[in-house]
N, C-alpha and C positions, 0 to 999 in steps of 0.2 A: 438180361437173363441168359444163363448158360444152360440151355435145355439138353445139350449133348456133351456135357463135360465128361472128359475121360474116354470118349469114344474114338476109335481108330477107324477112319472112313477112307475108302479108296474111291477116287473119282477119275474116270477115264475121260480123255479129251478135255483136260483141265487147262490147256494153254490159252484158250480164248473163249469168247462168247459165253454160252450158257454154262459150260463146264467151269470156266473161271468164276462166273457169278456164284455158282453153287459152292465151289471150294471156299470162296471168301465168306459166304453166309455161314457155312458149317463151322469155320474157325471162329467167327463171331459168337457162335453158340457153344463154344468150348471144346470142339472136337480137334483132334489132330488129323489133318488131311494128307493122304498119300496121293499126289497128283501124277497121273500117268498121261503120256502123250508121245507122239513120234518125234516132234521137234524139240530137242533138248534146250536150245536157246530160248525159244518162245515160252516153253514151260517154266524155265527158271525165272524169266522176267515176270510171268504171270503171278507166281507165288512169292516173289521176293518180298513184297510188303507184309507177308504173313510171318516172316521170321522163322523161329524155331517151331512154330505151330503147324508147319507144313513140310513135306518131303517130296522132292521131284524125282521121278524115275522115268527115263526115256526108253522107249522100245516100241516095236511093231506088234501090236496086240493081235494081229492076224496071223502071227507066226508062233506056233506052239512052243518052240524053244525059247523065244523071248518071254512069253508069258510065264513059263515054268521058272525061268531065271528070276524074273521080277518077283513072283510070289514066294519063291524060295528065300530071297533076300528079305522080304517083308516078314516071313516067318522067323527068320533068324533074329531080326531086330525087335519085332513087336510081339511075336508069339501068337498073335491072333488079330483078327479084324472084326469089327462090329457091323460094318455096312460095306456093300459094293454098289456103286452107282455106274451103270453102263451107259455112258453118255456119248462117247466118241462115235462119230459116223462120217461117212463121205456123202455129200449131197452133190451128185454129179448128174448133169443134164445131158441126156443123149437118147437117140433112138436105138433100140436093140438091133434093128436091121443094119444100121450103119456102124455099130460099135465093134471094135476088135474084142475077141474073147477075153484078152487080158484086162481090158477096161471093165468088162462086166464082172469078172472075177474079183477085181479090186474092190468094187462096191460090196459084193457078197462077203468077202473076207473081213472088211472093216465093219460092216453093219450087222452081220449075223454070226459069222464064224468067231470073230473076236469076243463078243459077249458069251458065246458058248465056252470058249477056252478060259475066259476069266471066271465064269461061274464054276467051271470044273476045278480050277486052281484055288478059288476062294472058299469053296464049301468046307474043306477041312479047317480052315482058319476061323470061319464063322462058328463051326461046332466047338472049336477051342474056347470061344467066347461065351459058350452056353446058348448060342442062337444069335440071330441078328436079322438084317434086312438086305434084300437085293432090289434095286429099283432099275428098271430098264426103260430108257427114254424112247418112246415111240412117236408116231406122227399121225396127223389126220390123213396122210397119204395112205395109211394102211387100209382105210375104208373108202376114201375118195381120191384116187390117184390123179395127179396132174399128168397131162401129156408130156412125153419125153422124160418122165421120171418112173418108168415102169420097174426098172431094176431096184431103185431106191424104195418104191412102194412095196415091192415084193419082200424085200428084206425086213421092212418094218412090220408087215403082216406076219412074217415068220417069227419076228422077235416077240410079238404078242402071243403067238402060239407057244413059243418057248417059255414065256413067262407062266402061262397057265400050266404047262406040263411040269416045269420045275417047282412050281408052287405046291403041287400035289406030292412030288417026290421029296421035297425038303421040309414039308410041314412037320413030320415027326421029330425033326431036329430043332424045332422052334425057330426055323428060318422062314421069314415071310418074303414073298416075291410079288412085286407090283409092277405093272406096266403103266407108265405115265404118258398118255397120248396127248400130244401138244398141237395146238393150232398155230396160226401165224404169230410169230413173236417179233418184238421190236429189237432187232439186232442187225448189225452190219457185218457179222462175222462170215457170212457166206460169200466166198470169193468166186465170181463168175465172169469170164471174159465178156466184153461188151457185145460181141457178135453172138455169143451163146445166150446171153441175157435177152437180147433182142428177139431171137428165135423162140425162146421160152415164153416171153410175154405175148408174142404174136399167136403162139399155139394155144395159150391158155387165157386169152383176153377176158372172156366172160367170167370164168371161174375166179380169176385174180380180181376182177372188179367187185365181185360179190365178197371175196375174202377181205378186200381192203376197204369196203364200205363201212365196216364196223371198227371197233377198237382193236388194237393189237395187244397181245399179252406181253407184259413187262418181264424182263429176265428176273427181276426181284420177286415177282409173283410166283414164278416157277420155283425159285429157290425156297421161298416160304412154304410152298406146297410140299417140297421134299422134306423140310423140317417137320411139317404136320404129319406126314406119313411115318417118319422115324420116331415120333413121340406118341404115337397111338399106344394105348394100353396093350400089353402083350397078349391079352385074350381076344384081340380083334385083329382083322386084316382086311385089306382092300386089294383085290387082284387087278383092277383096272380103274384108272381115273381118266376121264376124257375132259381135259381142261380147255375150256373155250373162253374167249373174251366176252364180256358182257356187251350185248348189242346196244 
């Protein structure tokens, strides 16, 4: 079944992990995916199996000039987009007290500024399509932060606030905005040096034990949830989904 046939969908962070899984699922459903990411080689490899059904564009989404250039090219080639999925994020483990300001800023730029810039650039193209959807990928950390993830958690909480605000702003243009809050997923895409991983596990032992005692969310489940949101009747919307594994 091609439930998204003819749709043009932008997916950020599509070079690996969840973004890659979502991109592949959307193509299976008939969409043309525009895959965005910083690593051009990784991005190209990730979407190579999708052939002409996907387009890879590399750039730093935390830099306004890059975002404007990317979406200008999308406008020239496609004229519109139907969906923006803000998935790209940096999952960086550190203590605020010990971190250099540049490291903190990197997390903020990738996780919060980049979605803002992408929404800003995408809104006119969504209007050109007569409306559409924006899905912002959030995290359980927005409500229950792990230790050494304060910057990450703050950006995800900010992303959920951004989702609510832009939902109200864009509703008159038939643009729906949803925050999809995710629990622990079954993915090996998070790259963490062994010494950092050891410190993170030690600091969050009890919370991690609770999180890992149940099931993990499969990437395919998240991708199917995205399709569910995109195929809702246009007279309905969901501003937040808190997706958890079944106990």
